C-alpha positions as CSV (number, residue, x, y, z in Angstrom):
1,M,160.1,96.2,59.2
2,P,160.3,93.7,62.0
3,S,162.0,90.5,61.4
4,D,159.2,88.3,62.7
5,F,156.4,89.4,60.3
6,D,154.0,86.7,58.9
7,K,154.5,86.3,55.1
8,G,151.2,84.5,54.8
9,A,149.2,87.5,56.2
10,Y,150.4,89.8,53.4
11,P,151.3,87.8,50.3
12,E,153.1,89.5,47.4
13,P,151.0,90.3,44.4
14,P,151.6,88.1,41.3
15,R,154.4,89.4,38.9
16,Q,152.4,88.8,35.7
17,T,148.8,88.7,34.8
18,P,147.6,85.1,34.9
19,A,146.4,83.5,31.6
20,V,142.7,83.3,31.0
21,D,141.4,79.9,31.8
22,K,139.3,78.7,28.8
23,Q,136.2,77.0,30.0
24,T,135.5,75.5,26.5
25,A,137.4,74.5,23.4
26,L,134.8,76.2,21.1
27,P,135.7,79.7,19.6
28,N,133.8,82.8,20.7
29,P,130.7,83.3,18.4
30,A,130.9,87.1,18.7
31,L,134.5,87.0,17.4
32,I,133.5,84.8,14.5
33,L,130.6,87.1,13.6
34,S,132.7,90.2,13.8
35,K,135.4,88.7,11.5
36,L,132.7,87.4,9.1
37,F,131.2,90.9,8.9
38,Y,134.6,92.5,8.5
39,Y,135.8,90.3,5.6
40,S,132.4,89.9,3.8
41,V,131.0,93.5,4.1
42,D,133.3,96.1,5.6
43,L,136.5,95.3,3.7
44,P,135.0,95.1,0.2
45,V,132.9,98.3,0.7
46,T,135.9,100.2,2.1
47,T,138.1,99.0,-0.8
48,F,135.5,100.0,-3.4
49,R,135.1,103.4,-1.8
50,D,138.9,104.0,-1.8
51,V,139.1,103.1,-5.5
52,V,136.2,105.4,-6.4
53,D,137.6,108.2,-4.3
54,S,141.0,107.9,-6.0
55,I,139.3,108.0,-9.4
56,R,137.2,111.0,-8.4
57,A,140.3,112.8,-7.0
58,K,141.9,112.7,-10.5
59,N,138.8,114.2,-12.2
60,K,137.8,116.6,-9.5
61,A,135.6,119.4,-11.0
62,V,135.1,122.5,-8.9
63,Y,131.5,123.4,-8.7
64,Y,131.9,127.1,-9.0
65,H,133.9,126.9,-12.2
66,Q,131.2,125.5,-14.4
67,K,131.8,126.5,-18.0
68,F,129.0,127.1,-20.4
69,R,129.6,127.3,-24.1
70,R,128.7,130.6,-25.7
71,V,125.5,130.5,-27.7
72,P,124.3,132.9,-30.4
73,D,122.8,136.1,-29.4
74,L,119.0,136.4,-29.5
75,T,119.2,138.4,-32.7
76,E,121.0,135.5,-34.4
77,C,118.3,132.9,-33.5
78,Q,116.0,131.7,-36.2
79,Q,112.3,132.6,-36.0
80,G,110.5,130.0,-33.9
81,D,113.7,128.4,-32.5
82,Y,112.5,128.4,-28.9
83,V,115.5,126.4,-27.7
84,C,117.8,129.1,-29.1
85,Y,115.6,131.8,-27.4
86,Y,115.9,130.0,-24.1
87,E,119.7,129.5,-24.4
88,A,120.2,133.1,-25.3
89,E,118.1,134.3,-22.4
90,M,120.0,132.1,-19.9
91,Q,123.3,133.2,-21.3
92,W,122.2,136.8,-20.9
93,R,121.1,136.2,-17.3
94,R,124.4,134.6,-16.4
95,D,126.3,137.5,-18.0
96,Y,124.0,139.9,-16.1
97,K,124.8,138.2,-12.8
98,V,128.5,138.3,-13.5
99,D,128.3,142.0,-14.3
100,Q,126.4,142.6,-11.0
101,E,129.2,140.8,-9.1
102,I,131.8,142.9,-10.9
103,V,130.0,146.1,-9.9
104,K,129.8,144.8,-6.3
105,V,133.6,144.0,-6.1
106,I,134.6,147.4,-7.6
107,Q,132.2,149.2,-5.3
108,E,133.7,147.4,-2.3
109,R,137.2,148.5,-3.4
110,M,136.1,152.1,-3.8
111,R,134.4,152.2,-0.4
112,A,137.4,150.6,1.3
113,C,139.6,153.3,-0.3
114,Q,137.2,156.0,0.8
115,Q,137.2,154.6,4.3
116,R,141.0,154.3,4.4
117,E,141.7,157.8,2.9
118,G,139.1,159.7,4.8
119,A,138.5,163.3,3.7
120,S,141.1,163.3,1.0
121,Y,139.6,160.3,-0.9
122,H,138.9,162.4,-4.0
123,Q,142.5,162.7,-4.9
124,N,143.8,159.5,-3.4
125,C,141.0,157.2,-4.7
126,A,140.7,158.8,-8.2
127,K,141.6,155.5,-9.9
128,E,139.0,153.5,-8.0
129,I,136.3,156.1,-8.5
130,Q,137.0,156.3,-12.3
131,Q,136.9,152.5,-12.5
132,F,133.6,152.3,-10.6
133,N,132.1,154.9,-12.9
134,E,133.1,153.0,-16.0
135,V,131.8,149.7,-14.6
136,T,128.5,151.1,-13.5
137,K,128.1,152.8,-16.9
138,N,128.8,149.5,-18.7
139,F,126.4,147.7,-16.4
140,Q,123.6,150.3,-16.9
141,S,124.0,150.1,-20.6
142,R,122.8,146.4,-20.4
143,C,119.5,147.4,-18.8
144,K,117.9,150.4,-20.5
145,Y,114.4,151.7,-20.4
146,C,112.4,151.2,-23.6
147,A,110.2,154.3,-24.2
148,V,108.2,152.6,-26.9
149,C,107.3,149.6,-24.8
150,S,107.4,151.5,-21.5
151,F,109.3,148.8,-19.5
152,N,112.8,148.0,-18.5
153,M,114.8,146.0,-21.0
154,C,116.4,143.7,-18.4
155,G,116.5,140.5,-20.4
156,A,117.3,139.2,-23.8
157,I,113.7,138.3,-24.7
158,T,112.3,141.6,-23.5
159,R,115.0,143.5,-25.4
160,W,114.2,141.5,-28.5
161,K,110.5,142.2,-28.1
162,C,111.2,145.9,-27.7
163,V,113.4,145.9,-30.8
164,S,110.6,144.1,-32.8
165,I,108.0,146.6,-31.6
166,M,110.2,149.5,-32.4
167,F,110.8,148.0,-35.9
168,L,107.1,147.6,-36.4
169,V,106.3,151.1,-35.2
170,F,109.0,153.0,-37.2
171,F,109.1,150.9,-40.4
172,K,105.4,150.3,-41.0
């Protein structure tokens, strides 16, 4: 660098950012409104939500573990007790769906074993095949065909109707 350069032509940049020169002594209205909103709306709502969330976290119920109390079977309901009829039918339907899912799970296990073992699945998957046969037999025993009524007895009410008709036919 030459010794005769002009310092005024290329001044050095300032070392620190200069302070903002305030034009007025009044505070910023946007800052006031944002603080007012934060303390009057946002903070109370957030605090309330945090309190509610902490209470709900203690009493968290899992939706797929809903427990129903067992109700009397349809044969134990009093005549004309329609609420009991309804509860028994709904319980039977829930049990039926659970049994369907059990059959699906056991069937998937059996098919996976058959796929894994290949041609020798008869001897290597005997336990799974036997379990599947037992489960399907139990499931099919729930839903039988009524020869007297000529319909499938897939429901507590229909089973009760079929039993009543059979009783009237055979014990007249």
